[in-house]
N, C-alpha and C positions, 0 to 999 in steps of 0.2 A: 420507349428504351430500345436501344438497338440489340441485334444480337451479339454484337461485341460486348457490350456492358454485360449482357446475361452471362456469357462464357467467363469474363473477367471475376463476376461473383462467385459463379459455380468454382473456378479455380482458386479464388481465395479461400471459399470454404473447404476444398479438399485439401489445400497445403495447411490450414489450421486444424483440420480434423486428424490427420496422419500423425503428427508428433502428439497427440493426446492420445490416441488410440494405440499406439505402438507400445509404451509401456504396460498396458493392461494384457495386451497379447503375448508380449515376450516375457514377463515376470509371473503370469498365471500361475499359481500354485507353488512359487518359490518363495523363499524366504530369504530378504536381503541380511548381510552382516550388520551386528549391532553398531560397528562405526558408521556404516553408511546411513542407517536408520537415524542415528543421531545426528548427522549432518543434515539430512533431508527435514528433520523437525526444526531445525533452525533457519532454514532457508526463506521462511515467509517473514520471521522477524527481521532478518538481516536485509531484505529486499525493502520493506517498509522503512527501516531505518535509513537506507539509501537514497529512497524517494523523498522522505519529509526532511531529512537534515539540511540540505541545500536550501530547501523552501524557507526553512527559518531565518537564515540570513539574505535571502533576496525576495522577501514577500514585499517588502516597501523600501524606500531609501534609507529610511530610520530603521537602524540595525536593533534597537531596542523593542521595535514593535514585535519582531519574530521572537525575540528573545523572552519577552515577558509573556508571550502566547505560549511558547514551549513551555516556561516556568509553570504558568498556571495549570496547563495539562498534565504536567508531570506531577505536579502536588496533587491535584484531584484524582488523578490515576493511582498514586502511591495511596491515597487515602481508601481505596476500594472501590470507587464509583464504576459504573458501568461505561461503555464507550460512549454511549448517547450524551451522559451526563458530563463526561470528559470533553466531548466537542462543545456542548452548549456553555460549560463553565469558560472554557478558554475564549468562545466568542464573546461572551459577556464581559470577561475582563479586557479584551482588546476594544470592545465598543467603549467601555468607560475610559479606557487610555485614549482612545481617538478623540472622546467628548472634551477630554481636559487639555488635549494639545491641539 
């Protein structure tokens, strides 16, 4: 490994570390407004939805494949199953769907 690659890895580590460390340093001991706390609590759900939603439609050429998988996952999650069961259930439904088509 060349020294240029080592410096590139170190640089990427620093660039990744700084934005993660700054909020802890800048907001230590400070209380955020309730509105901002509410917004920040919803960011993970919104991000996950933005990542998953397009995948439902573009997973295969057959749009029904993604829709059946998403519907199965939604129903299983609505019934109260944990995340592993939801994922395995959606995989099982799509496996059966693939087998018959």
